[in-house]
C-alpha positions as CSV (number, residue, x, y, z in Angstrom):
1,M,0.0,0.0,0.0
2,K,2.9,2.4,0.7
3,Q,4.3,1.9,-2.8
4,F,0.9,2.5,-4.4
5,L,0.3,5.8,-2.6
6,S,3.8,7.0,-3.1
7,K,3.6,6.3,-6.8
8,Y,0.3,7.9,-7.5
9,G,0.6,10.8,-5.0
10,R,-1.3,12.1,-2.1
11,H,-4.3,13.2,-4.2
12,F,-5.5,9.7,-5.1
13,W,-8.4,10.1,-2.8
14,L,-10.0,12.4,-5.4
15,L,-10.9,9.5,-7.7
16,P,-13.1,7.6,-5.2
17,L,-14.5,11.0,-4.1
18,V,-15.9,11.6,-7.6
19,I,-17.3,8.1,-7.7
20,S,-18.9,8.4,-4.3
21,L,-20.4,11.8,-5.1
22,Y,-22.0,10.4,-8.3
23,S,-23.3,7.4,-6.3
24,W,-24.8,9.6,-3.7
25,Y,-26.4,11.9,-6.4
26,D,-27.8,8.9,-8.2
27,L,-29.2,7.4,-5.0
28,L,-30.7,10.6,-3.6
29,F,-32.1,12.3,-6.7
30,H,-32.8,9.5,-9.2
31,D,-33.8,6.8,-6.8
32,E,-31.6,4.3,-8.5
33,G,-29.0,2.1,-7.1
34,D,-28.6,1.0,-3.5
35,L,-27.0,2.3,-0.4
36,F,-24.0,-0.1,-0.5
37,F,-22.0,1.7,-3.3
38,P,-22.2,5.3,-1.8
39,L,-21.1,4.0,1.6
40,F,-18.4,1.8,0.1
41,F,-16.8,4.5,-2.0
42,S,-17.2,7.1,0.8
43,G,-15.2,4.7,3.0
44,F,-12.6,4.4,0.3
45,T,-12.4,8.2,0.0
46,Y,-11.9,8.6,3.7
47,Y,-9.3,5.9,4.0
48,F,-7.2,7.2,1.0
49,F,-7.5,10.8,2.3
50,L,-6.1,9.8,5.6
51,K,-3.3,7.7,4.1
52,G,-2.5,10.3,1.5
53,T,-2.2,13.2,3.9
54,G,-0.3,11.2,6.5
55,K,-2.9,11.4,9.2
56,L,-3.2,7.6,9.3
57,K,0.2,6.1,10.3
58,D,1.2,2.6,9.3
59,K,1.2,1.5,13.0
60,D,-2.5,2.5,13.2
61,D,-3.6,1.0,9.9
62,I,-5.7,-2.1,10.4
63,F,-5.1,-3.3,6.8
64,L,-1.3,-3.5,7.2
65,K,-1.3,-5.7,10.3
């Protein structure tokens, strides 16, 4: 995970953000889709934001244990 984030930079979280915003928009305004995808991509956005900005250290990361 460290190599992936160092290669693509600290702004990788913007990609799941765009997908999650579209998913929320589709769910709330078009009544299509389900609740799983907006929550799933919002979680990805939050995780990659914390990893990219350095607020989530490797010792606290549950996926690296």
